[in-house]
N, C-alpha and C positions, 0 to 999 in steps of 0.2 A: 170301617168308617170311611165314608166318601167325603170331598171336599164340601159337598151340599150339607151333609149331615152335620159337619164342623160348624158351617155357617148357621145353621139352625139353633145348635147350641150356644154359638155367641150371642145369638138375638134374645135367646131365653135367660141368659145371664143378665141382660140389661132389667130383667123384671125385679120388682122388689122382693126381697127374700120371704115377705109374708104371703107373697101371691106363688112363690115356688113351693112354698110349704103346702099349698093347695094341691100343687101337683104331685107332691111327695105322697100324698094319701093314694092318689091314683096309681102310682108307682107301686106303693104297698099292696094295694089291693090286686095289681096285675101279677106282680113277683110272688106274692105270698098264696094268695088264694085262687088265681087263675092258672097261672104257669106253673107254679109250685117250684120256682128255681132252686134247685139244690136242697130243697125242703128236708128230704132223707137223710141227705149228707149232713147237714147241720145238726138234725136230730141225733143221728148216730154219733157225731163227733162231742156232742154235748154228754150224751148218756156215758160214753167211755171217759170223758174228762172229769165229770162230776157224779161220780156212781153213789156218792153219799147223798145226793139230792132226790128228793121224790120226783115222780113222773110229773106232777103238778107243778112243781118248780122249775122243772128243766122246759116245760111248755112254756110257761111265763117268760123265762129268758130267750127262749125260741121266738116268742112273738115281739118281744121288746128289740131283740136283735134286728128283726126284719123291719120294724118301723124305724130304727136307728139307720139301718142300711139305706133305706129310701131317702130319709133326710140328709144323709151324707151324700148321696148323688146329687140333690139339688143344690146343697151346700158348696159342692166342689165346682158345679156349674157356675154358681154366683160368684165364686173365686177369681172367675175368669174377669170380672169387671168390677169386683167391690172395691168401695173406697177405703183407703187408708185408714180414716177416722172411724168408720162403721167397723172394720175386721179388728180395730184394738179394742173397741167396746166389747165384741164377741168372743175375742180369746185374749186372756189376761194371765201374764207371767206371774207368779208369786214371789219368785226369788232369783230375779235375773242378776242380781248382784252376786250369785255364785260364780257365773260365767265371768261377769266384769272383773273379778279377783284375779282370774287367769290372765283376762286380757290386760289389766295393768301390770302384770308380772311378765309380759311380753310372751305369754305362752298360748299355743295353740291347742286345741282340744278335739276329742269326739263327742258328739251327742248321739247315742243309741236309742233307737225306739223301735215300736212294732206297729202293725197296723191297726192301731188302738186309739179310739176318740179321733178326732180330726187332725191327723198329720200334716195334711195340706196347709191348713190354716196357721199350724206351728209354723211351718216354713215361711209362709207370707208375713206373718207377724213378727218373727225374729227379723226378718230382713229390715223391717221398719225401726224395730227398738233394740236390737244387739248390736254389740261394739264389734264383735269378730265378724269378718267376711264369712257367710255361711257358704260352703260348698256341699251341694247335696249329691250324694252318690245314687246313681240309679241305673235300672237295666233298661236300655232302649226297647220299645214296642215295636213288633213287626209292621204294624200299621202304620206308615210314615207320616200321614196327615194327624191321626190321632197322638202319635208319639210327638210331633211338633207343637200339638195343642197343650200338651203336658209340661213341655219345656216352656213354651211361653208363659204359661200359668204360674209355674213355679220360679221364674226367673224375673217376673214384672216388677217387683220391689227390689230388684238387686242381687239376688241370690246366684251364685255359679252353679252350674250342673257338670258333673263329670260321670262319664260311663265307667262302670266297675272295672272293666279290664284296664282302664287308664289312670286309676287313681294313684298307684304307686310313683307314675312318672310325674303327675301333677304335684303330688306332695312333696316330692323331692325338689322341684322346681321351685316350690312356695317356700321351703326352708332356706334355699340358697338364696332367694330375695328378701329372707327375713319378714315374710308376711304372716300375721297373725289371723288364722283361719279356724272356723268350727266345722269339722267334717261330719257331715249328717248321715247317718246310716240306718238303715231300716233292717232288721236282723232276723225277722221272723219268715223268711222265704224258706223254700224247701230245697236244698243242695241234692246232688245225686249222692246214692248211697255211700260209696267209697270216698267223697269228698268232703261230708260233713263230720262232725264231732256228735256223736250219739250220747245222749242222755236223757233223763227221766224230765218230762215237761207235760204239764198237765196229765199226770197219771199214765205217761205212755212214754215207749222208747223212740225218740225224736232225733233226727239229725240236725244239726246247726250249723251255719255257715261259722268258718273260722276267721273270716275277713276283719271284723272288729278287733279281735285279739291280735292278729298278725299286724294288723295297721299300728295299733296301738304300741307295741314292742318294737317294731322297726324304726318308729318315728318318735319314740318315746312320749306318747301322748296321753294325757288323763283321760279318763271317761266318765261322762255324767248320763244318767238315764233320764229320758224325756218322759215324764208321768202325766199323762193327759186325762183329765176328768170331764164328763159332760155334766154339768150342772142343771141344766134344763134344755129345751129345744133352742138351738143356737147360741148357745152359751157355754164356753169352755173354760177352765182354768188349766195351767200347767205349771208344775214343779219340778226343778231340776234336782236329781238326787246323785251325790256324788258316790261313784262306785270305786274308781281306780285312780289313785294319785302317782303311783310309782309301778308301771306296768311289769318292770324287769323284777320285781319282788315275788311273782307269781309263776308257779310251774305250768306246763302246757296243759291247756283244757280249763283251767282255773277261772280265767277272765270269762270265757264263753259262758260257763256255769254260773258266774255272777250276774252278767247283763240278762242272761235267759231265765234266771229266777226272779230277777226284779220285774220282768215283763210278766212272768207268772203271776206274782203277787198281785200286780195290777189288774191282770184280767180275773182272778178270783174275787177280788173286791168288786170289779165292775164287769162282769162277764158279757153283758149284753152289746158293750163297745169294743169288742175284736171283731175281725172278720171271720165269721165261722164257715162262710161259703168256699173259703180256700182249702184246697186238698193237702191239708198239712201233713197228713200221715199216710201217704201213697206207697211209701218205700218200707221194707223191712231191713233191720240190721244185717249186713253180710256176716257170714260166718267166719270168712278169713280176714276181718277188719283188725288191722294192728292195733295192740293194746293202747297207744297213746291216742288212739282215735275214739275212745269211748271212756265214760265215766266209770269209775270203780265203784262209785256210790249208788248205782241204779242195781236195784236186785230183782228186776223182772226178766221176763225171757228174752231171746234174741228173736 
């Protein structure tokens, strides 16, 4: 992405979302019908994740996903310049008091989520309404102008951003200063085979990052799951689900299984709003993986 391309995106963001949804229809036509962007990958992943569904049902999910994907693109573009009043109408928290309880007790926490619903609007809206200082953990992009665009987007209402490799140092500093923060983690990326915890996810043997669990235990942070639901075009609700209150009560791997299963439940209930174009299952579990790095509850093959 060039600086000129970034300038065009910023200009487009000034358009009303109603106009951008018109462009979304064009994006859908190009991405799904003309280019067929990762269509076969999406189809295969849906088939393996939902073998119990008919081909017709999976086809409906596939098309609904690509419509959502096109809408999500223009919604994120609009996020660059959206007004606080508008985004608070489009993204509604149902139980913000759950996190406020932690804040009133002087307690920091972790909010874990997936690429599900509109996670960018969750960040922006919480920055406006949440009492905790939001600290979003991210992986820097190789394209510097594009990376800066997302940094500017996510921090425009006051959120902090921290690269994953720096999060431990940042959290130690926050605790020393008695800062009350909410660490935001997107936990459905794909780790390297020997670095992930392997478990069953959407009917398949899947590696999961251990970062959420390790951060929770190291800094004694409770974990809530961010369950985002799309009610209709451009309208989302979010419910926080309390997953872990005392991380030291759990054995290795348990917390990772808890938050991954929470995401799986949400995806099964609303499969069209998870990013199926991501190559989530590109690795196979190594045969020499230590026992503590995979779930004993999974009965499938290596």
